[in-house]
C-alpha positions as CSV (number, residue, x, y, z in Angstrom):
1,M,-12.1,-8.0,-5.0
2,T,-14.3,-10.2,-6.9
3,K,-17.1,-8.3,-9.3
4,S,-19.6,-10.9,-7.8
5,F,-19.7,-8.6,-4.8
6,F,-21.2,-5.8,-6.6
7,K,-24.2,-8.1,-7.9
8,G,-27.6,-6.8,-6.5
9,A,-26.2,-3.9,-4.8
10,A,-28.1,-0.7,-5.0
11,G,-25.2,1.6,-3.6
12,A,-21.3,1.6,-3.1
13,I,-18.8,3.4,-1.1
14,I,-15.6,3.4,-3.3
15,V,-12.4,4.5,-1.2
16,Y,-9.2,6.2,-2.4
17,D,-6.3,7.2,-0.2
18,V,-5.6,11.1,-0.3
19,T,-2.1,10.4,0.3
20,N,-2.1,8.3,-2.7
21,A,-2.6,9.8,-6.1
22,K,-2.5,6.4,-7.9
23,S,-5.3,5.2,-5.8
24,L,-7.5,7.9,-7.1
25,G,-6.6,7.0,-10.9
26,N,-7.9,3.4,-9.7
27,I,-11.4,4.9,-8.9
28,A,-12.6,4.8,-12.2
29,G,-12.3,1.2,-12.8
30,W,-13.9,0.3,-9.3
31,V,-16.7,2.6,-10.4
32,E,-17.0,0.9,-13.9
33,D,-16.8,-2.5,-12.2
34,F,-19.8,-1.5,-10.0
35,R,-21.7,0.1,-12.8
36,S,-21.5,-3.2,-14.7
37,H,-23.7,-4.8,-12.7
38,N,-25.9,-1.9,-11.4
39,P,-25.8,1.0,-14.0
40,D,-28.2,3.0,-12.0
41,G,-26.7,2.7,-8.7
42,V,-25.4,5.0,-5.9
43,I,-21.8,5.9,-5.5
44,I,-20.1,7.4,-2.9
45,V,-16.4,8.0,-3.9
46,A,-14.9,8.5,-0.4
47,G,-11.2,10.3,0.0
48,N,-9.7,8.6,3.1
49,K,-7.1,9.9,5.4
50,C,-8.2,13.4,5.2
51,D,-7.0,13.1,9.4
52,M,-3.3,13.6,7.8
53,P,-1.7,16.8,7.6
54,P,-2.1,18.5,4.1
55,E,1.4,18.4,3.3
56,K,1.1,14.6,3.1
57,H,-2.0,14.7,0.6
58,R,-1.1,13.8,-2.7
59,V,-4.2,14.2,-4.3
60,T,-5.7,17.8,-4.9
61,D,-9.3,19.4,-4.9
62,E,-8.6,19.5,-9.1
63,D,-7.7,15.9,-9.3
64,V,-10.9,15.0,-7.7
65,D,-13.1,17.4,-9.7
66,D,-11.2,16.1,-13.1
67,V,-11.9,12.6,-12.4
68,M,-15.7,13.2,-10.7
69,S,-16.4,15.3,-13.9
70,R,-15.6,12.5,-16.3
71,M,-17.6,10.3,-14.5
72,R,-20.6,12.0,-13.6
73,P,-22.2,12.9,-17.1
74,K,-22.6,8.9,-18.1
75,I,-23.4,7.9,-14.3
76,E,-26.3,10.4,-14.1
77,A,-27.5,9.6,-17.7
78,D,-28.1,5.9,-16.7
79,G,-30.2,7.2,-13.7
80,G,-27.3,6.7,-11.2
81,A,-25.6,9.0,-8.7
82,L,-22.2,9.9,-8.0
83,V,-21.2,12.0,-4.9
84,H,-17.6,12.5,-3.4
85,M,-16.8,13.0,0.3
86,R,-13.7,13.0,2.6
87,V,-13.4,10.9,5.5
88,S,-11.0,9.5,8.2
89,A,-11.0,5.8,9.1
90,L,-9.1,6.6,11.9
91,T,-10.8,9.6,13.5
92,G,-14.3,8.5,12.1
93,E,-14.5,12.0,10.4
94,G,-17.0,11.6,7.6
95,V,-17.9,8.1,7.8
96,Q,-21.2,8.3,9.3
97,G,-22.3,11.2,6.9
98,A,-21.1,8.9,4.1
99,F,-23.0,5.9,5.1
100,S,-26.2,8.3,5.7
101,S,-25.8,10.0,2.4
102,I,-25.8,6.5,0.6
103,A,-28.7,5.5,2.7
104,L,-30.8,8.7,2.5
105,Q,-30.2,8.7,-1.4
106,L,-31.5,5.1,-1.6
107,A,-34.4,5.5,0.5
108,E,-35.3,8.7,-1.7
109,R,-35.2,6.3,-4.8
110,H,-36.1,2.9,-3.6
111,L,-39.0,3.8,-1.0
112,G,-40.2,6.7,-2.8
113,L,-39.4,9.3,0.0
114,K,-39.0,12.7,-0.6
115,P,-35.5,14.3,-0.6
116,L,-34.6,16.2,2.8
117,S,-33.0,19.3,2.6
118,R,-29.2,19.1,3.2
């Protein structure tokens, strides 16, 4: 994907595959590519294929926590936001929630709306 897709974007949903540990390792690079154009953007990191049986998952909660904890301080220091969610493109689980979360955060930030209780 070309980095020009990130220009002017206020938010991004960056997806990794919970059945492929290498895909989680690529998240930091995608986040940095996005942030190079939008340092104060809202980022949802979405673990896809959560519908798969747990024995097929190759990404643990600890793996996700480690990656997110390394990225979060710098992102938040620059005025950005970073959220992790689990989704399934197959069943639709969590997909609406991911889009709703990013939309709410952007509305709160750019339209001055007060945060809703979540």
